[in-house]
C-alpha positions as CSV (number, residue, x, y, z in Angstrom):
1,X,58.1,36.5,-36.8
2,X,56.4,36.9,-33.4
3,X,53.1,37.7,-35.1
4,X,53.5,34.7,-37.4
5,X,53.9,32.5,-34.4
6,X,50.6,33.9,-32.9
7,X,48.8,33.1,-36.1
8,X,50.4,29.7,-36.4
9,X,49.3,28.7,-32.8
10,X,45.7,29.7,-33.8
11,X,45.8,28.1,-37.3
12,X,47.3,24.7,-36.3
13,X,44.6,24.3,-33.6
14,X,41.9,25.3,-36.1
15,X,43.1,22.8,-38.7
16,X,43.5,19.9,-36.1
17,X,40.1,20.4,-34.5
18,X,38.3,20.6,-37.8
19,X,40.2,17.6,-39.1
20,X,39.3,15.7,-36.0
21,X,35.6,16.6,-36.5
22,X,35.7,15.4,-40.1
23,X,37.6,12.2,-39.4
24,X,35.2,11.1,-36.7
25,X,32.1,12.5,-38.3
26,X,30.4,9.1,-38.3
27,X,31.2,8.3,-34.7
28,X,28.9,8.9,-31.7
29,X,28.8,12.7,-31.0
30,X,30.3,12.2,-27.5
31,X,33.3,10.2,-29.0
32,X,33.7,12.8,-31.7
33,X,33.8,15.5,-29.0
34,X,36.5,13.6,-27.1
35,X,38.5,13.1,-30.3
36,X,38.3,16.7,-31.3
37,X,39.4,18.0,-27.9
38,X,42.3,15.6,-27.6
39,X,43.7,15.7,-31.1
40,X,44.1,19.5,-31.0
41,X,45.8,21.9,-28.6
42,X,49.3,22.2,-27.2
43,X,50.2,21.7,-23.5
44,X,52.5,24.7,-23.0
45,X,52.2,26.2,-19.6
46,X,52.2,22.9,-17.6
47,X,54.7,21.0,-19.7
48,X,56.4,22.4,-22.8
49,X,57.4,25.7,-21.1
50,X,59.4,24.2,-18.2
51,X,60.8,21.5,-20.5
52,X,62.0,23.9,-23.3
53,X,63.1,26.6,-20.7
54,X,65.5,24.0,-19.2
55,X,67.4,23.6,-22.5
56,X,66.7,26.8,-24.5
57,X,65.8,29.8,-22.2
58,X,66.2,32.1,-25.1
59,X,63.3,30.3,-26.9
60,X,60.7,31.2,-24.3
61,X,59.5,34.4,-26.0
62,X,58.8,32.4,-29.2
63,X,57.0,29.8,-27.2
64,X,54.8,32.4,-25.5
65,X,53.9,34.1,-28.7
66,X,52.8,30.7,-30.1
67,X,50.8,30.2,-26.9
68,X,48.7,33.3,-27.5
69,X,47.1,31.8,-30.5
70,X,47.0,28.4,-28.8
71,X,45.4,29.8,-25.7
72,X,42.7,31.5,-27.7
73,X,41.7,28.1,-29.2
74,X,42.0,25.8,-26.2
75,X,40.4,28.3,-23.8
76,X,37.2,28.7,-25.9
77,X,37.7,28.6,-29.7
78,X,37.9,24.9,-29.8
79,X,34.7,24.5,-27.8
80,X,32.9,26.7,-30.3
81,X,34.0,24.4,-33.1
82,X,33.3,21.2,-31.2
83,X,29.7,22.4,-30.5
84,X,29.3,23.3,-34.1
85,X,30.4,19.9,-35.3
86,X,28.6,17.7,-32.7
87,X,25.5,19.8,-32.1
88,X,25.6,18.6,-28.5
89,X,25.2,22.1,-27.2
90,X,23.3,24.8,-29.0
91,X,23.6,27.7,-26.6
92,X,27.3,28.4,-27.2
93,X,27.9,31.8,-28.9
94,X,30.9,33.9,-29.9
95,X,30.0,36.4,-27.1
96,X,30.0,33.7,-24.5
97,X,33.3,32.4,-25.8
98,X,34.9,35.9,-25.6
99,X,33.6,36.4,-22.0
100,X,35.0,32.9,-21.0
101,X,38.3,33.8,-22.6
102,X,38.7,36.9,-20.6
103,X,38.1,34.9,-17.4
104,X,41.1,32.7,-18.3
105,X,44.1,34.2,-16.4
106,X,46.8,33.0,-18.9
107,X,45.0,34.3,-21.9
108,X,44.1,37.7,-20.2
109,X,47.8,38.0,-19.2
110,X,48.9,37.5,-22.7
111,X,46.4,40.0,-24.0
112,X,47.5,42.7,-21.5
113,X,51.2,42.2,-22.3
114,X,50.5,42.2,-26.0
115,X,48.7,45.5,-25.7
116,X,51.4,46.9,-23.5
117,X,53.9,46.0,-26.2
118,X,51.9,47.7,-28.9
119,X,51.7,50.9,-26.9
120,X,55.3,50.7,-25.7
121,X,54.4,50.3,-22.1
122,X,56.5,48.4,-19.6
123,X,56.6,47.3,-15.9
124,X,59.0,48.8,-13.5
125,X,61.7,46.5,-12.0
126,X,60.0,46.1,-8.6
127,X,56.9,44.1,-9.8
128,X,59.0,42.1,-12.2
129,X,61.3,41.1,-9.3
130,X,58.3,40.0,-7.2
131,X,56.7,38.0,-10.0
132,X,60.1,36.4,-10.7
133,X,60.0,34.7,-7.3
134,X,56.8,32.9,-8.3
135,X,58.0,32.2,-11.9
136,X,61.1,30.4,-10.6
137,X,58.8,27.7,-9.1
138,X,56.9,27.1,-12.4
139,X,58.9,24.1,-13.5
140,X,58.8,22.3,-10.2
141,X,55.1,23.0,-9.6
142,X,54.2,21.8,-13.2
143,X,56.0,18.5,-12.8
144,X,54.5,18.1,-9.3
145,X,51.0,18.6,-10.6
146,X,51.6,16.1,-13.4
147,X,52.7,13.5,-10.9
148,X,49.7,14.1,-8.6
149,X,47.2,13.7,-11.4
150,X,48.8,10.6,-13.0
151,X,46.2,8.0,-13.7
152,X,47.0,4.6,-15.2
153,X,43.7,2.8,-14.9
154,X,41.0,2.7,-17.6
155,X,37.8,0.7,-18.2
156,X,38.4,-2.0,-20.8
157,X,35.6,-0.9,-23.1
158,X,37.3,2.6,-23.6
159,X,40.8,1.3,-24.4
160,X,40.3,1.1,-28.2
161,X,38.9,4.7,-28.3
162,X,41.9,6.0,-26.3
163,X,44.3,4.1,-28.5
164,X,42.8,5.6,-31.7
165,X,42.9,9.1,-30.3
166,X,46.6,8.7,-29.2
167,X,47.6,7.3,-32.6
168,X,45.8,10.1,-34.4
169,X,47.4,12.8,-32.2
170,X,50.9,11.5,-32.4
171,X,50.9,10.5,-36.1
172,X,49.8,14.0,-37.0
173,X,52.2,15.5,-34.5
174,X,55.2,13.6,-36.0
175,X,54.0,14.7,-39.5
176,X,53.9,18.3,-38.3
177,X,57.3,18.1,-36.7
178,X,58.8,16.7,-39.9
179,X,57.3,19.5,-41.9
180,X,58.6,22.1,-39.5
181,X,62.1,20.7,-39.4
182,X,62.7,19.6,-43.0
183,X,60.4,21.7,-45.2
184,X,59.3,25.0,-43.7
185,X,62.2,27.6,-43.7
186,X,62.0,28.9,-40.2
187,X,65.1,30.0,-38.1
188,X,66.7,27.0,-36.4
189,X,65.6,27.9,-32.8
190,X,62.0,28.4,-33.9
191,X,62.1,25.1,-35.7
192,X,63.2,23.3,-32.5
193,X,60.4,25.0,-30.6
194,X,57.8,24.0,-33.2
195,X,59.1,20.4,-33.4
196,X,58.9,19.9,-29.7
197,X,55.4,21.5,-29.5
198,X,54.2,19.1,-32.2
199,X,54.8,16.1,-30.0
200,X,53.7,17.8,-26.7
201,X,51.0,16.1,-24.5
202,X,47.3,16.7,-24.5
203,X,46.6,20.1,-22.9
204,X,44.8,20.3,-19.5
205,X,42.0,22.3,-21.1
206,X,41.2,19.3,-23.4
207,X,40.8,17.1,-20.3
208,X,38.6,19.7,-18.5
209,X,36.4,20.3,-21.5
210,X,36.1,16.6,-22.2
211,X,34.8,16.0,-18.7
212,X,32.4,18.9,-19.0
213,X,31.0,17.3,-22.2
214,X,30.3,14.0,-20.4
215,X,33.5,11.9,-20.8
216,X,34.3,9.8,-17.7
217,X,37.0,11.5,-15.6
218,X,39.0,8.3,-15.3
219,X,39.2,8.0,-19.1
220,X,40.3,11.6,-19.5
221,X,42.8,11.2,-16.7
222,X,44.2,8.1,-18.2
223,X,44.6,9.5,-21.7
224,X,46.2,12.6,-20.3
225,X,48.7,10.6,-18.2
226,X,49.7,8.3,-21.1
227,X,50.1,11.3,-23.3
228,X,52.4,12.9,-20.8
229,X,54.6,9.8,-20.6
230,X,54.7,9.4,-24.4
231,X,55.5,13.1,-25.0
232,X,58.2,13.0,-22.3
233,X,59.9,10.1,-24.1
234,X,59.5,11.6,-27.6
235,X,60.6,15.1,-26.6
236,X,63.6,13.7,-24.7
237,X,64.7,11.6,-27.7
238,X,64.2,14.6,-30.0
239,X,66.4,16.7,-27.7
240,X,69.1,14.0,-27.8
241,X,69.0,14.0,-31.6
242,X,69.1,17.8,-31.9
243,X,71.8,18.7,-29.3
């Protein structure tokens, strides 16, 4: 099941980013880039992890396995596909994506732990105890960062684009959540994790990559902030219905 979650995190991102490229194929390349970044990816480390950990601590391993596939895409794989669809950048290569991935601390950490598991290696209790001190602050620091970067102002001309992106993301998210909960025969705990991830906010990497592509920072900041508020409401309502 763990390996299925890794593949699922990769596959869902792949489907969404390709779907986004196809749906907005007739749009301006910059708008298409923005749509592809924002419609795909799952905000796990900064939002979903502290949220789910508060209610279902036992579900964290499943969440992290999903995030391995998710991290591979949002840290570089999605950029490769966006550049392929939009042709805005021609210098991107698989080698550069792999090098960029290895520079991303979360992805490299997942990779190291994954290899340790395969070879039956483990840390001693001392480094784990030290790391636990920092890990305990993850929830608070994540919520603090979200509050610090909250942006609720946007140029009038960009409002329709942002509305279309948010509608596309959450309609597909609700559809995915429905399939996971009512159709696909996963264990109940994994269903809950996947349902909550389906309505999670736009990932931080999507915001960063959008700005690098030329999208105005105030627009990316606004859509990220609105996405966080929408997801917080949807995930809270979902928890109330599930519990």
